[in-house]
N, C-alpha and C positions, 0 to 999 in steps of 0.2 A: 504491500499500499504505501500509495508516494509521502500523506501527512506522516508517517511512522517512520519511513526511510530518509525524509527529511530531517526529524528530530534526530534522528541516530547520526547522522553527517553532519549537522550543526545544531550542537549542545549547549553552545553558550546561546544562541539565538532563543533556543527555548527556556533555556532558566529563566533569560529576562522575560518572555513572554509571560512567563509565570511569576516573577518579581511584578511585574504591573498590576497583574489580574492580582496577585492578593493584596497589591498596597490598595488599590481602587475599593478590593469590599473591606478592610480596617476603615478606610474614612468614612465609607458609605454609612459602614455599623455606627459609628460616631453620631451619625444625622440624620438615621431612621428613628420614626416617631415612634415609641415603642404604648400599645394597647391592650386591654383586656381580648376584644372579640375585636375581628375584622368593623371597619365604618356600614355599620347599617342604620341605615335611613330610611324608617318605614313612610312609605306618599301618605302620609295621614295630615289632613286639616282638619280645623275646626273653627267654628264662627258660634261666637258669642255674645249674649244680647241681653241687656238689661229692661226690665218693666218693673218699675217702682210699684212696690204696692200691689202688687198683681197675685192673685194667686196660683198653684199649678194648673190648674183647669183654664183660666183665662191667659195664663201663658201660652199653655197649646196651642191654643183656638187663634189666638190673635198673635201671635207671635212666632211659635216655632212651625206649623203647618203651614203660612205662605213661605218661608225663608226654604223647608224644604221641599215645598210645589217647585219654587223656581231654581235650586239646586238639583231638584234630579235628574235633569237633562244634560247634565254637562258632560262632554265625552271624555270615555275611559274609567269613571264611577262606577265601581266596585261594588259599594256598600254606601248607605246613609243610615247612621242612628240617629237618637235626639235624646235630650234629658230636660223633662222641664220640670223647674221649681218655683217658689215663691218667688217672685220678681224676679226671677234670672233665666233663659234659655240656651244650650250650646247643646248644636248641631255636629255632629261629627262624621267626613266627609274620608272612604277610605278607596284608594285608586292603588290597580296594577304594582305590581313592582318594577315592571317596564315603563315606568312613567315617575315624574320628578314635580314635586307640587310648585314648583319653576313655572311648569311646561302651563299648569291649568289656574296659576294665581289671578291672571285677567283675564278667565272663563268665568271664574269664580265674581270677582270683583263686579264683574257687568251685571252676572246674575242675581247681587247683592242691590246693586243701584233700582233694578226693577221690583222689588220689594215693598209691598205696603204697610206701613207698620203702623201703629196708633200713633199720637202724637207724645203719648207720653214714655212710649221707649225710646230707649235710645241705639242709637246707631251701629248697627251689627260690626263686630269687630273681626276680623280676619286673622287667625292665629294659626301657624306651621308647627307642625311636632316636630322638635332636633331634640337626639339625644342628650345633646349637652345641657338641655333645660334639668336634666337629672342633676343632682349635689353631687360633685366630686369627692368633696371630704364635709364629714357632719359633726359637727362639735357641738361641746356643754360649756358654759361657763358659769361659775360659784364663785363665792368670798366666800368666808369663812366668817359667821358671824354676822352678817350684814344681809339686807334687804334687797331684790331686784332691782327695786328704784335706788337703794345708793349706788350701783356700779354698775348702774346703765349710761351711764355719761359717759364712764371709762370706755365700756364695751363698745359705744357710737367713734369714741376716740380709736381704738384697736381697730375697729374696721374700717374705719377712712383709712388709717394707713395700709392695712393688707389689701385694700383695694385697687392699689395703687402698683401689686407687681404683675407684669405681661402677664398675658393669658389667663388672669383672672376676670372674667366676664361683669360680676355682681355677686353681690354678697346678700343675704339675708339674713333677717334676725326673728326668730319665734321666741312668745313668753313677753314679750317687752313691756313694762308697764309703763301706763299713758297716763300721766295728772294732767287735773283742771282744775278750776278753781269752780264748785260745784255751790250757787245759791241754793240751797235748800226753804222752798217757800210752808210759810207758815198760813194754812190754809183758813183757819179760823181770824186771825188779822189781816188777811187779803183781802178776804167777806166784810169786813170793819171798813175796809177804806174804800170798797168797792170798785176792787182792780182783779186784774186776770191775769194771767201767766204770761199772755204775749202783752200787756200793759207794760209790765217789768221786763222785760226781756225788750221792747222798743225804748223805755226809758234808756238802760245801760248802753243802747248801741249808739242814742243819739248825744249820750255823754260822753264817748268814746268816739272821735271824728279825725279826721286829720285828709278835709278837702281841698284840693288845689285852685284857685282862684285864677283871674284875669292877670297877665303878666300885663308890669306898669312902667312906661314907658317916659322917662325924666329928660324930661326940654332939655334943661341946662344942662348937666352932665351926660347929653346923648347916651345913659346907656338905659337897659331895661331890668326891670327886678319882677320874677315870679313870688306872688304870692299866695299864702295857702292859711285854710282856719283850721286853728287846732285843740283840740280839748285833749287831754288825756288821764287814762284812770292807770296811774302808774302800780296797784297793787292792791292786793286784799283790802289794806286798809283803807287806803282810798274808795274801792268802792263800797267798803260797809258805810263808810260815810256817806256816800251818793241820797242826795236829797230824794225822798217818792216823791211828797206832798208836803203844801204845808195845813198847818191846823188851826182851827178854830181860834184856838186861843196865843194864836202867831209864832206860835213853835212851829218843829220840822219833824217830819218822820223819814227817816232814814233807813234807807234798806236792811240796816241792820235790826232795824224794828219788826220786821216782819217775814227774813227769813235767816236762817244759818251760814253765814259764806266763810267758806274756810277751802284749802288746796287737797284736794281727795285723789286718790285715785280710778282711773275712770271704770264704772261697771263691766268689769268684766266677768264671762262663763266660761274661762280657757283660764289652761295655768300648764307649766310645763316644770317637768323636777326630773334632777341628773340622781339618782339612789337614793330617793328620800326629802332631796333637799330641794325647795326653788333654783331655778335655773334659767340661765338664757340659751338656747342652742342656736345655733348657727348654720345656715348650707352656705357650701359654697358654692356656685358657678362658672364654670369654666369658659373661653371661647371656644367655638363649632372646631377651631383647627390648633387649638393648644396640644399639646403632649401631657398626659395624666402625670404621669412620671416625675420628667423633670419641673412642672410648673410645681405640684404637690410638694415634692421633696426644697425647692425655692421658698416655697409658702409657708412649710413647717418652722425652715431656718429662722425667716426673716419673723414669725410667731415666737421662737424662742430669745430671740434678739430683744424683742420690744419687750416680752415677760420679765426678762432679768433686770429695764428700767425699772426707776422708783415710780413713775407716774402707775405703772397697772402691776406693781408686784405683788399684791394683795388677791391679783385674779388666779383661778385655779381654772383651765383648760382643758377635757378630757376630748379624744379624737374617739367617737362611736364606729364612724368608718374613714377609711383615706385610703379611695380609688386607686390613687398609686403606688400605696403599699401594697397592698394587694396584688394588684399587677406587676411589682415589684418580684414578690413574692411566688405566685402564680410563672413568670415569665422566668425567674430563675431557677424553680423547680424543673421544668422543661430543658433547662440549659442543664441542668445535673442529669434529667434523663437522656439527653444527647451525649452526653461523654459521655458518661458508665455505659451509653452503648457503643460507643466505639469503643472504650476499654475492652469490653467483652467479646467485640470483634477481632479487633487486634488480638486477642487470647488464645483463639478458635484460630485466626491466622499461624500463630508460634508451634500450636496444637497440631496441626497438620503440615507445617511447609521445612519445624524441626530446623531451622535454621536464622537467623540474625537477618543475614540483608534481605532475604522476598518480601519478609511482612511488616520489615520497616520503608520497603520501595511502595509497598501497594497501599499503607500508614497514608503514606502521602495523598491520597486519593481524597480523605474523607476532610482534611482540614482546608484545601484545596479548592472540594469541591462544597465546601460550609459558606467560605470569605467568598469563595466568586459569585456566588446564588445571593451574598448581601450587595455587592453593586448591584447585580440584574436587581433586585426589588428595589432597590434606589431609583434605579431608572424608569422604571415603571410602575414610583409612584404606590408600594404597597407598604404597607408598616410592617410592624415588627409586635405580630399578636400568637396568642396560644394558637391560635388555625398555623399558620404560619410556621412557627415553631415546634409545632405538633408535626407539618407535615415533613420537617429538615429530620427530627428524630425517629418519624417513621422510618425515613427513607437513609438513617444512617448506615446500616446494615447492607444498602442496596449500592449504597458508595462505593466498597469495595469489590463487588462482583464481577465488574468489566476487566477490572484489571487484578484480581484473583483467576479471571479464564486464559489473561494476554498472558502471565508468567506461568503458569501452569502450562501451558503451552511450548514456552521459552527453555523451562525445566529439558522437556519432553525434546524438543531439538538439538537441545545443547547434550544428553544424551548419546544421540546419535553418533557424534562426535566433531559437531559442525564446530566453527569458531564464533566466541558469544557476539559478534557484530552479526553474522550470518544466520546465525541460531535466532537474535531479536526480531530482525527481519522476518523469516522465515514461519516466523511463531508467530506475529501479530498479524500478517496477513491470512493466513489460514484461520485465523478467529474472528478477525475483522467484520467481516457481514454476516455472523452470528450473532459478537457483541454489538453491532449498529442496528440488527433487527431486534433484538431484545429490548435496547434503549426505545426503538421508538413504539414498539408494540406497548410500553410502556407510560410513554411519552402520550402517545394517541388512546388511551383509555382515560384520559384526563380532557381528553378534548372535550368529551363534550357535558362535563361538567361544567366549561366558560360558558355555555350556551344555558343552561337552565336558570330560569326565573324564580322568582320568588325568593324568599327568608333564604332557604337553604343555596342559591345562586351564589347572593351577599353572603354569606358565611363562608362556602367551602371554596371558590373561585381563587381564593387567594392564595389557600393550599394547595390547589392546583399545579399552579405555575408556578410555588416555589418547588413542590418535586420535581416540574420538569425542568426547571432549571437546573437543579442539582444535578441532577440525570445527566443532561449536556456536558453540564461540566466535567463531570463524573468520567465519562466516555472521552471526554476529549484527554484528560490526564492519562488515561490507559493508553490510546492511540499514540500519545506523544513523550508523556513522563516517563512511563514506565518503560517503554523499549529502549529509549535514550539511555536510561541507568541502570538497562540490566544490562547492556550489550558493553558496559564499564565495569561495572563491579561483580559483575556473577559468572562464576567458574561452571567448568562443565561435573555434573556428579561422577565421582569414583565408580558407579556401577549405573550400568544401563534399567533405568528408572523404570521403563516399561517391564523389562524382563521378572527387575526384582515384586514390582508390584504384581503381576499375575502371578505367581508362584504361591504368595501370602495366602492363607487357607481363608480368611473371607473373601479373598475374590476366586475363590474355584469354587465358592458358595455360593456366592452370588451366579457366577457362570451356570452352574448347575442351575438355580432358581428361577433363573432369567428364560435356561432352555428348557424348564419344566413347565411355564407360563407356556409357550410359545407353541409345545406339546399339547397342550389345554385350556386352549386360549378362549375354546365358547365357557368352560363353568369358570374362569376366572371374571369373563365378561358380566354372566348371570349377577356373582358375590357383587362385583363393582357396581352392578345396574341396581342392588337390591338396595348397598349399603348409602348409594346417591338419594334413592327414593325415600331411604331412613332417616338420614340427613335431611333432604327438604323437610321432609314432616314434624321432625322435629324443632326443626328452626320456626316454623308456623305453628307448633305450641309453645313455644318460647316466649310468643308477643311480640308487640310492638307498644312503642312509646315515642314522642317525639327528639326529647333530648336525655341525656344521662342524667340520674340526678345531680347534685354539687353539694358540696362540704365546704360552707363560706363561711361558717363559724357568726349566722349572726340571724334571726327569729323576729320574728313582730308578732304580737299577742291583739289581737281586733276587739274593743270592749264595745256591744250595743245595748243597753237597756231598750226597753218597749217605750215609746213615743210620745213625747210629755214630760219625761221622768227628769226632775231638778239635777242641778248641776251635782250637787251637796250628795245626791244618792250615786252617783256615775262616780263622782270621786271615791266615795267610800270604797265602789266596786275596786277601783284600783288601788286604792290603801293594802285590802287584802291579799292582792296580785305580785304587790310589790314586797310587801311582807314574806311570800313564799319564794320569791325569785332568791329572797337572803340566803337562804336556806340551801340555795343550791352550788356547789365548788366550780362546775362549769362555766357558771356565771360572772362576767367580769366585773362590768357594768349595765347600767339598764336606764332610758329615757322615756320619761312618760308623757304623754300630751292628752291632758282633759281637755274636752270642749271641742269637737273636728271642727276646723275651721276650713272650706273648699273656698277661695277665693271664684276661680272660675263658674262654680257650681252655685253658690250662695251667697247670699245675701246676709245672711245671720248665723250665729256658732248653733252647732248642734251640743243643744247638752248632751244627750241621752248616748253620745259616742266619744270612746275616748282608743288611743294605741298607748301601747309597750313595747322599743327598740331595745332588744334585748342583744350585747355583746357576747361570746364566749369567747372562752383562754385557748390559747393557739391550737392547731393539733396537736402538735407535739405534748403538750399540757393537759388531756385529755382522751379517754377509751371511747369515744363516741364520736359517730357524727351527729350532725346539725340535725339529721331528720331521726336518727336514732333517739335523740335527745329529746327532741318533740315526742316522739310515742312514748316515751320512758314519764315525760313530766304532764300533758296533755288532757288525762283524766284529771287528776289532781288541781289543774286548774281551771278547768272548764266547771267541775264542781264546788267553785270556791262560792259561787251564785249563781241557782238554779234560775234567777229571775234574769238573766243576763245569756245572750248569744255571744260565746267566749271562741275566739277561733285562734288555734296559733300557726304559723305556717312562717314559712322557712323566706329568709329573705336571700334573692338573686342579682349577684350586682352584674348577669349581662342581659336578663332582663327578660330573656327569651321563650321561657317556657311559666309554663302556672304553678300552682299549689301542686306538689304530688297526690295522689290518689282522688284528683280531683280534672271533672270534664264540666262543659257549662251545654245546658240544656236550652235553646232558645224558642218559646210557647208565644205567638202574637195571634193577633186573633183585632178586627178592627169594631170591634163591639166590646167595650167596656168590661163590661158584664157577663159577658158570654165567658171571657179571656179571665175573665176570677174565677166563674165557675170550673172552667175545663180546665184551670193552674192545679183548681184545689183538687179535681181529684188527680190527676197525673201525680203530683204532689203524697196522696196517701197509696197510690200504688206500688208508687216508689218505697216508699219509709215503711211497707207493709212486707217489702223482701229483705230476707237476712243478709246478702249480700252487699246490701246498701247500706253503708253508716249513716246515711243523713243528706238531707234535700234543702239548701237556705235558698230563699227567692230577692231577687233585686224591688219587686212588688213590696214595698214595704207596707205594713200595716197601716189603716184609716186612723187618722188623729183629730180629735175635739178641735173644735174652733169655734170662737164665738162671734158672730155677725152679729152687725148692731143696724139695723135695716131702716131705713131712714122711710120717714112718710114725707114724701114731701111735697103734698098739700100744706100739714102740718108746721111743715119748717117753713114755707113760704107766709104761714100769716103770724109767723114768727122772727120775721123778718131774716131767716138764716138758708143758706145754699148749701145742698147736699156737700159739695165741697170744702165748704168752712168748715159742718162739722168732722169729716173725715179729719180737716189736718188740724183741725184742737182736738180729737182723740191722739192724733200722733202726735204732737206734740206734750199732753200731757202724761204719754204713756213714757215720750222717750229723753226728752227735756227741748229746751228752744238754744242752738247754737246763738247768744247775743252779741259776742265780740271777742276781741282775742285782746291780749296786755302781755306785756311780760313783767316774768315772777321769777325768782329763783333761777337766774341766770337763761329762761329759755320765754318761749311765748307759750301763754298757756289759753286756752279757750276757756271762756265765760259759758258755763251751763244751767240756765235756769229752769228748775226744774220741780217737781212736787216729791214728797217724801216715798221713798220708796214702799211704806205700809200705808200708798194712801191710794193707790190702784190695785190693793189685792183680793177685791171679792167682787162681782156681777155689781154687786147693789153701790158700788161705789164709783163704778163707772155710770150707774143709771141717774147718781146725783149729782154729777160734773154738771157745772154751770158751765154755758158760751155766750161770750157778747156778740149779742148784736150790731148793727150800725147804730142803732138808738141809743147802744149804752145800755141798756137791757139784756138781763143773764135769765135764761133760758136753761134750766134743765133738759138732759138728754131726752130723759125717761120720755116728756113733754112731744119729742119731738123724732122720737125712733123707738125702736123694740129690738132686744137684743133676745140672739135666737141662738141653740149650741146646737152646731150641725159636723158634720165627719167629710174629712176631704182626704184624698192621698197627700202626701207631702214629698212625692216623688212621681214624674209619668216617664214610662221610658217610650222609646219607638226605637225601631227598627224597619226599613224599606216604609217607612210611612201608613206602618199598621202598630198601637201599641201594643208594648212587646213585655212579658217577663223574664228576665233569666234566672234559668234555675242553675245554682252549683249544686252539682251533685256528688257526692264524698263514699268513695265505693271501696270495697274492700282491698287488700293491700296483696293478697295474693293472684290479682289481676292485673293485666298491665292493661292498657289506657283501650288498644283496638279492641280488647275481649270485652272490657268495661262498657265502651261504646254500643258494643254488637249485645251487649246485655241488658242498655238503658232500653234503647230503640225497641228490643222486642217486646220489656215491657210495656214501654210509651202508646206502642201500635196498637196492644192489647187493650189500653183501655177505653171506658166506653165515655167518650166524649164529642162534641159538638164536631160537624166532619167543617163549618167554616173555622175552626181554631185549627194551625197546622205549628209543626215542629220544626227544629233545626239545630247539627250540633254545633257549638262554637268553640273556639281560644282551642284549645294543644290539641284536641281532635279534629278541628275544623284544620288544623296548617299542616296537622298529617297528613290527611287527606290528601291535601293538595299539595303536600311535598310526594308522595309514594308515584304518582305516576311520573312526576318530575325524575325521580330518584330510580324509575325506572325505564324511561328513555335513555336517561342516562346509559345504564348496565347496555341495553341492546345496544343504542349507538356507539360504546365502547369497544364491544364486543365485534361489529361490523367494519370499524375502525380499525382494528386489531388484524381482522380477518382481511382488510384490501392491503394492511401494510406489506404482510408478511407474504400475499401477491406479487407484489411490486418488488419484494424481495427473493422470493423464490424463484420466481418467472413461473409458476405453476397454481394451478388453486384446488390439487389434490393436497399437495403436504402441509399447508397452514390447515386446512381442516382437521388434519391430524394436531397439529400443534393446537388447536383452539378444545381439542380433548381434554386437553389439561384443567379448564376451566371448571367444569362440573364434578372431578375428582375435590376440586378444595372444597365442595359444599358437606364431605362429612368432616373434615378439620374444625369448620367455621362452627356447625352446630356444637359441636363437644366441646369448644372455647367457651359459646355461649349458658351450655347448660352447668358447665363445670363453674365458672364463676357467676350464675344464675341470673343473667344478663339478659332483657329483650332486648329484640334487635328496635335500633333506635335509627333516627337519620343520620348519627358519628358513624355508627357500624355501617351503615349505608356505603357510607364515603370507604369506608375500610375495604368493604368487599369490591368494589369498583377499582382500588388501591390494585385488592388480589387477582383481579384479574393479569392486570398489565406485569406482575409479578409472577406468576405460575406459568406463562407460558413461554418463561424463557429458559426452564431448565430444560423443558420440552425440543424449545428454538434447538438450541446446543444438542441433542438426542437426533435429533431428523437433520439437521444439518450435518454432523460428522459423519451419519451412517450416508447420506447422498454422498460425501465427499470417498466414503469406504467401495459404494457400488459404482460409480468413475471409474476407480480401479479395477472395474471387474469381480470383484468378491459377490460372493451370494449375498439374497438379501438377509437369511436366516442368521451366515455369518457377522453379514455386517451388522446386522443388530446387535447380535453378542458382543465385539467389537467397540463396539459405539458404547453401551453400556458398560465395560470395562473398561474404557479410557475416558468416559466423561464420568465416570461416578463419581470421583474426586471432587471435581468442579462442581458439581451440581451440591456433593454435600456440602460439603465448604457455603459455596454462596449461602444454599438454605440455611446452616447456621448464621453463617454471620448476619444474615436479614432478620432470622428471628432472635437471636438474641441482641442484637441491637437495638431491636420495638420493644424488648423485656420489660428496662425499668420504664419507658411510657407504657408500657400495659399493666405495670403493677398500680398507675394510678397514684404513686406515692409524693406526696407533696399539695398545698395548694392550688386550684385549680387541675390538677393533673387528671383527677375521674373524670372530665372533660374529653379528652381525649382518648381517654384509655379504649373505652369502645374498640376501636381502629385500630390498637395495637392489638387487641383480645384477637379479632377475625383476623388479621394479618396471618397472624402466627400460629391459627391453629388450622387455616386452610392450607398456609405453604407449607406444613408438617403433613397434613395429609395427601396434598398434592407430588408433593415430593416423593414420596413411599407410593404411589401408584404411575407417578412419572415412569419410573424406573424398569416397575416390570408390564404397565398397561396399556403406556402410548406404543412399545412396542408392536402390542399384540393390535393396537389398532391400525401399525404402520401396513403389518403384515396383511391385514384384510385389507387394507387400498392398494398394496403394490400389487401388480400386474403376477408377477412374477411365484408370488406365494400366497394369493386373497384363494384361490381354490386348494390348498395345499392337503385338506384333510376332508377332500371328498373322494368319499369311496368309488372303487371300481373293479368290476367282478373279471378275471381274463377266462379265455377259454376253456381254462383249463380248470375253470372254477375257484380259484386262488380269489380273496379280496384285496384286493394293494389300495391305497390311496394316492393322489395326486404327486402329494408330495415323494412317495416310495416309486412312482412314475420318473420325475423329474431328477430322484439323486441315479436312475439306473439310465435316464439317458445323457444325465453328464458321468458318468460311470462309462457307457459305449465313447461317447465323445472321445473322454481321455483316452479311453485304451485307442479311441480310433486314430486318435492323434501321437500317442506314443506309435503305434502302427507306422503312420504317416512317418517322425520321427524316424523312428528305427530304420523305413525302404530312403529314407534322406540320408540317411548315417554312411548305411551300407555302399550307397551311389557315390556321394562321393567319396568313401573311401576306394572305390574303385576306378573313379575319376582321377585320384591323387596316384594312384600307384602307377596307372598309364601314362600321367603327366611325367611323374620319376623316372618311370622306363625309357621313354621319350629324351627326358633329357641325358639319359646315361648314351642313349645310343648317338644323342647328335656329340656326346663327348669323345667317344670311340672314333666316331668318324673326323673329327677334329683331331685327334691325335695321329691317324693312321694318315692322312692326308703332310701333316709331318717328317 
């Protein structure tokens, strides 16, 4: 081969090229971004709209439905869903993964411009889902012996400093305390002076002004002076002394006479606690193009420096989650697996080759291929993440395969007595076509992955590209550097290698077994087919899931009590769970949030909800995984409050899959009442089944609501409008922000309000008085009736129908696809309205989308491999023999999944795709060498036996280096390892079985397809009645041909001898004549 000959002739040039590529790789490695997973950008957008004061039903009818109607016709939209609740609407748009939100943003904007909404509704806000919206760091800040209000200003200053770090997009705080000046009105005193809440607020506002006036031009100085009217309330004391009215006796009535004025914390029904201490939580969001590992590292360094300063020395900051730290741990664990795999591969090489030089030459392939791959990743803008590094770790053993084959063959040629350069050249040329074909087939199997769409494509395309890059780098070194170095440092072995190996007992046994399988090929084929069938059944019985379970050392406890539960009762439940967490040694810290506030979804705090995020100690310091820990404690935690719905779920940093052992079932209907009835029937059917552990509905319970129904006639007679009544009640309930003053080095709002106890009963609402235009006070009971009703706090819709999402928890001994089939069978048998329909969602829906994509990738991969080999072998038959190694790997895949008790997942599927490209390599070596022997005139059976003998060692070595190179990754050791471990598991299992079968079954396939041996066991009857096979006929024919050839040779030899004698006699006669003449 010209490339290898050139490298042998020009060693210094080859070394320079190698050094340049290595330098490029090293520089690229320092600049490649580190990520946990590839950059996944789901094409999801949302439209959020406020509608102050409207209930969920009004929001749905007046806001949500019109927006849905306009947006539903946008091209590429795959699903539209919405949530309507008090004062807010959110419509969620999901598009196909082949689109980006940027492509449809203008269409969405145009559609929103056409929507007709009520005047009171706000403008729809377009929001694009961005993975960077998720916090990269979550921290909690406390200060010993201080309330949050005491150190909140310090935290604000600290946050301001930290926001200046490059790569930090924003920092948000939760649990903050907002102070205000509260003017708590004395109802009786207010009534005596005939004033209302709005009157007091108006007086305060009128006395705290700063109004710009006209600009005065001084004609003498020819200058202009701006003017402003100012009346400042500069603090609480000034506010208390504010005159409200003049008394008849000449005195004055101040605000202090009719109200209690003081600086207080704003009323809040939420609180944040760290390990049972009040705290501030901080969420750090990074820029979308930021390197989480680098930015978070710098962030923590700056934070430590700031905390050492006197200004912030009293603050204690605990990190609950650091994406950068987890990325570093996960990436380092994969790096460790990669290095461990390389070491194991080298050990195998030393064990087989038994000298120092050859393994060291081969070992160069690993660092060269890996480092060169980093350069290629840099130029293709692919980050270092679990998938790309996992691909390298999985392929670490394969990186030496080509070099092993080359150096083994060079050794064989050296043993023939050739000089090193000649042996290096001939040995490389002889196997060049085989290793090029094997590399191309492995690369070809990954080509379809690049074209796979959806989540699977975004996840695994970087892995496929990484593996292909590394394989081509290893092929380059096998064809250049290996023969170049071998030609200079390898010496001829002291004995004939082939002869020595052929005389070893295991080689003689191998030859006998190969001969036996060829003689009993039908029996061997039957056994093989049965084993493959058993493997397929075993894989199917293992079930399927979307992604492997991860062990990320964090969990969330979600608490939801009955609608209407007051904050204090929810807080009591949270405290009982906190006390329980203190007893678990596996829990390092926990952060509690009582009163769930969802800014996008709701305008009010939900006092019946809370959540606790717990961080576990490191994997090395605990004996259980996150999911095992949850299984151990969830019954105890959930039993602490029977009246609450408590759910313990693991946290996932990747955010790809949902809670384990759960699936989502959507139930939809265009009639709300019918939907409620059908949902109840389905839930009853599911909960009655023993394999279903529980069912939770997104359709929340009806909540009580008191409606003040205005009598328009009565209101008009009393000089009031419904809007006035509503505004007065809103202000009485929530207070009126009258103005803003500067106090305590901050700007505080003035809230004029009634005491908290004033409107704590229905009767107080009825007696509330409202002033009309004439200054007369009218009680609410005179113009309105109070009526208690029920309403849904949240209305969920999917595809423009009201929908309930059921989260079904199934038994842990079922896989996701088994549970999906089981649940659908139960629902299909339930007796509910035909107008109600259902569908699966969540992980099961994504799995359903992924399976066809993966199967397509497998089919295309097989086709691509076949076509590459047709081009390589210039034959349509021989590639068919090679791909027969693929089904032979199924037995090992099944065994690996069963032994590790793992279901088939999307990650496993990628391992299977990789396996298809690996297992054919051994077949290629065998078939290619057999063809070479047949070209020399050796009969097929003998050629197959020779091929198994001569290719046994390279096949075993490459199989062992590949399998052991993947072993550390397959063990899933360290953070993040479990996410890519299934790939290694299925590849090792399939490789082991296919290697065994390749040595003995592939020769049988070859014998069936080859013309010479196709019918070698077909039986015939001779005229004498003797039964003989085609093989006997061929053997007899060969003997006759050999005998005939021998006879011809003997005749030719006799003729040649006679001719020789005659020629000699003639020569003697000529000499005699010559002498006589003399």
